[in-house]
Each structure stands twice: as C-alpha cells, then as structure tokens.
N, C-alpha and C positions, 0 to 999 in steps of 0.2 A: 412813261411807267418803268420802273427797273424789277428785273426779273424775281424779286422777292414778291412785289405787289403783284407782278401777274399770276405767280400761284398763289397767291391770295388770293386771288382776287375768284378765281375756279369757281370754287363752293361757292359764294355768294351768291354768283351768276346762273350756277344749278339750281339753287333752292329757291330764286325769285323765279324760275321758268317753272319750276314743277308746281309755285303757288300760281303762276297764270295758269297753268295747266297748257302752256305752249305749245307740248305736240297734240294736243287734243282739239286743236282748233275748229269747232263745229261751224263755225257760219265758214269758216273756208273749204272744209270740206265740204258743204251743202252747192256751194256755189263756183268755187274755183277751178278749173279744168285740171290736172297734177302738171299736166305739160306746161301749162301757162307760164312764161319769163315776165319779166319787168325791171325797173331801175327805180331807184329812191333816193331822192335828197334828203339830206339833212339842213332847213333853215333856219336861220334864225330870225328871228321877230320882236327884240329887243337886245342896245346895245349891252356886252360886257365883258365877259372873261370867257372863255370857252377850258371846260375840262369833264371827265371822261370818255374818251372817246376810245381811247385802248380799251376801257371796260366792255363798249356798245360791240364792237369789235369780234368781244370773245362771246356776246349774246349770240351771234350770229355763227358762230362758228360751230358753237354749243348744238344750233336749234338747225342747222344743216350745212354744212362744209361744201358744199355746193355755190353757196353764196357767199359773194368777193365782196368786202367791205374796203374800202380807202376811202384811209382821212384825209384832207385836203389841205387844214392848218394843223399846227401843234399844240397840242396841250398848254393852255398856260396863256395863248395869244386871244389881244383883242378882237372883240370881232362888232360887228356892227349888222343891224337890223337889214334884213337882205342877202345878208352872206351867208352860202353853202359851203359847208364846214366839214360833211362826209356824202361820201356815194355808194349805196349798194347797187351789186348786181346779181340779178336770180331766178332762181324758182319761185314764182308770186306768193306763191303759200308759206312757203318759208319768210319770206320778210315779213310777211303780216302777221305771222306766228311770235317773232320777235320784236315786231315793231315799239309795241308798250314795255315791254322789257328795258329795251336799249335807249329810249325817251325815257323813261324813271329816273333812271342810272345818270344817261346826262343832264337832266333840265334841274335835278338836284343836287349833282357834284357842279355843276356851271354854277348855281344859282350863289352857292358857298363861297367857291372862289371870285365870284362877282363882288360881294360885298364885304369879303376877304377887300380886293382891293382899291374897294373903297373908301376903309379905313386904312390900306398903306399909305392912299393918298394922301389923306388928311393929315398927314403925321410928315407927312415931303416935309425936309428942310430942319428937322429937328434929329435928333440921335434916338431918339424910339425906335423899338421893333413894335410890331403886334404880334401876340401871339392868339393860340386859340386856346382851346381847354379839355377836359376830361367831358363835354356835355354834348354829347357825342348821340347818335340814333344804336340803341343797340346790336351791336353784329359789324355793324359799318365806320367803325373807327377809324379805321385803317384808309379806309376808302374818302371820309371827309375831310381828314387830317391832310392828308394828298392833295384833294382842292386846294386848300389853305395855302398850303405851298406853291401850288399853280396861281395863286393871287395874289402873289408877294407878301404873303404871312409868314411866322414862324413855328413850327411845331415846339406846345408844351411837354411836358411828360404824355410818354403814348400810353401809362399802365401803371398801376401802384408800383410797380418794380423798378419805376425810369425814376427815379429820385426820391428824395424825402421832404414832404411839403407838411410842416408844421401848424396844421389847422385851426381852429376856434375851439375846437371839440377835442382833439387832443389836447390842449394846452386848457379846459374847462377838467378835462375827467383827470390830470396828472396835477393839477391843481386842488380837486378833491383829493388826493393822496398828500398833500403835503410840498409838493414839488413846490419853487419857486421857479420862474419865466429860465434867469442864471441857469441851472441843473437842466432845464427842460434843452435852452442849448446848447450848452454843453457835454450830455447824451446824447441827443442828435447827431452832432459832429465829432464826437468818438467814437460811437457806432454805424457811421456812412456809411466805411468801406469800399468809398473815392465817390459815392453818389454824390453829385450835388444838394446841401441843404440850403430850403429855405424857411424862412419865417415869416408866417403871417403875424403884423398886428395892425392894433386898433385904432394907437392912440400918439402923440408923439412922445410921449413918456414912457408908453413898452414900446417904441421903435430905440428910443434911447437907452435902457435897459437891456435887451438885447446885444443892439451894439456893446454893450460894457461887457457884452459876455460872449462875444467873437463870431456873432451872427456874418455870415459871410454874404446874404443876398437878404432882403425883405421884401416880405408880399402887401402893400398896404393895401386895407382893404376898408373902402365906402367911408371914406376919407375927405375933408373938403380938401380943396386947390391951396388952401396957405398951409396946414395943414402938411400935406404931399409935400412943397418948399423949403419947410422945416424938417420932413423929414432926411429928403437928398442933399441937404445942407450938411446933416450931424451924419450921412452915411458918406460923403465927400471924402476918398481915397481909401476907405473902409470896407465899404458896401456896393453890390448894386441894388438896384431897388426897380420895382415891378408893383403898379396901382392895377388897382382891380376893384370889380363892382360898379354894377348902372353904368359900364361905358357903351355911350352911342355914339351915332356917324356926329351929330352936334357938338358933343362935348370933347370928344375924344382929340382933338386939338388943343384943346387947354390944358385936357392932363397931361398932353406931351412936352407942353411948354415949361410945366414945373421942373425939367430937370430929368423924368422918371426914365429906365434904360429901357423898360417894358411897359406893357399895357398887355392888357390879356384878357378876350374876349370871347365869352361863353354865346352870344347870339352869333357868332360866324357859323357853329354847326347847330346849336338849335332854336336858331329862329329865320335862318336864311330864307327864302325864299325860291320856287322854283325858276327856273328862265325861260321862257319862251320858244319853245322849240317845237317845230312838228317836222315828218317825216311824207313829205309827199312820192308819190309812186307814180310811175305812168308803167303802163302794160305795153309787151311786146322787147 
C-alpha cells in the first residue's frame, strides 16, 4: 500500500475505532488483568485473495503502539483455508480492543479482492480488462478500489473529477434542451481539458452516431451480446469499448468474447461478501 493510501486510512481507522469505543472495552476492563499479554493469529477460513493487512496494522498501532503486528503474506496474495496471514503480539486488552475493527477491514477488503480475482480469471485469454465503478461504500472508496487492484482488477474513475462520463441522464437532459448527440459528444471533447471522455450508448444506432461525432470511448450499457459485437466492429480503429450493466460471474466471459476492451462491474464493491477470517488469540 503506497504512502498516500497509508495517510488516507489513518482517519478512517480512527473513526472506526471511535465507533466501536475500542478504548472503552468494558468486558476487557472487567475481566482481563492490565499486565496480561497474548499472541494472536489471523486465520483464513476460505480460499481467496488477501487485502487490507496494512489497514489492520494501523488499527493496532492506533489502539496501542505496544502491540506488534506482523504480516506473513503480502496484500494481493492468494490464500487458502488454514493459512495464517498475520500475527499480533502484545497487551491482551489492546489486542481484544482492536480485534473487531481489524477483522472488519480485512474481511471486507479481502472479499472485494477475492471477487475481483474471480472475474479476472473468467476473462483470461481475452484482451478485456475488469473495471470497478463508483458504487462504493461511502467513505471507503479508496480502500475498496485498492482491494480491486489487489484482486487484479483496474480502477475506473476515482471520483467525478477524474474523467468525463456522459451518461443517460446527461444525454436526456441536454436533448431536452434541443442538443443532438453529435453536439453533446463534440462539446464533451472540446471542454475535456485533457481528461478522458466516455460516451454511454444503449443501441447500435446510438453508437454509430457517437462514433461519427468523434467519440473515442463508448460505454455499451445493457446491450445484448449481438449488439455489443456490432458496436465493437463499428468502433474498431476508432474508439475503445466498455460493456456495463448486469455483469455476473456466469456472463462475464461471454461479454469479453464480444471483443470489448473493458467490462465494468459494480458488484465488485457493492455486492462482495466478507471473507471468513478469524483472530485466534492465545494468552501468555
């Protein structure tokens, strides 16, 4: 995880620890002697791809600098049931105080990385790249998009300032003002200031119109496989193509085989399950 990401996660971790009242663990205060020490292993309970270990390390650093966190694998590594991916050692109260928050981050990010890896495997042998979307958990976008990269995927726009994506609502509103699709495409490119421009189209006819206006990348939204193939043929040598809408693990390979350059998958971040990981603590 790069330095910029590490700086960005500190306030996220701080808020998560405050939400969990980690520094006011009533159970540990009532039962655990202040001097008690322990070790703990982060144990993988299902196959997948690990992500988020640096975040867990930051959790324990903020809870108590006396807790030593050691990652035993790198983020992005494939893991199997029974693997130990990290170890903590230090005051038992502090380990227990940070346990849940650390697991929440690792489980969620590893789930995203693992789902991304499944989609990437499905399109192996094609030229298609798997993209994420902005359908992320509010406040966690940088971490979730990091997890996508750990799973072998590629990030789409990070935010609204990161590129021009002319979607259906933009087009509908501007057409209501009397604009043609040609004018929309031309104005988007004229005012792009160096940013990439993507034009969403929903039919072959619309794709042809956008290409005639000079579009350099088409977002093929909720199209049939046959229409995607036609659009890929039309765009060859003129523009890149991206497929979107209803992408599932069972469908993604057939979409990739139409020849699209990219497939964007909202499910990577909005529907990924948490990986089953536990922290096994041993006193002493």
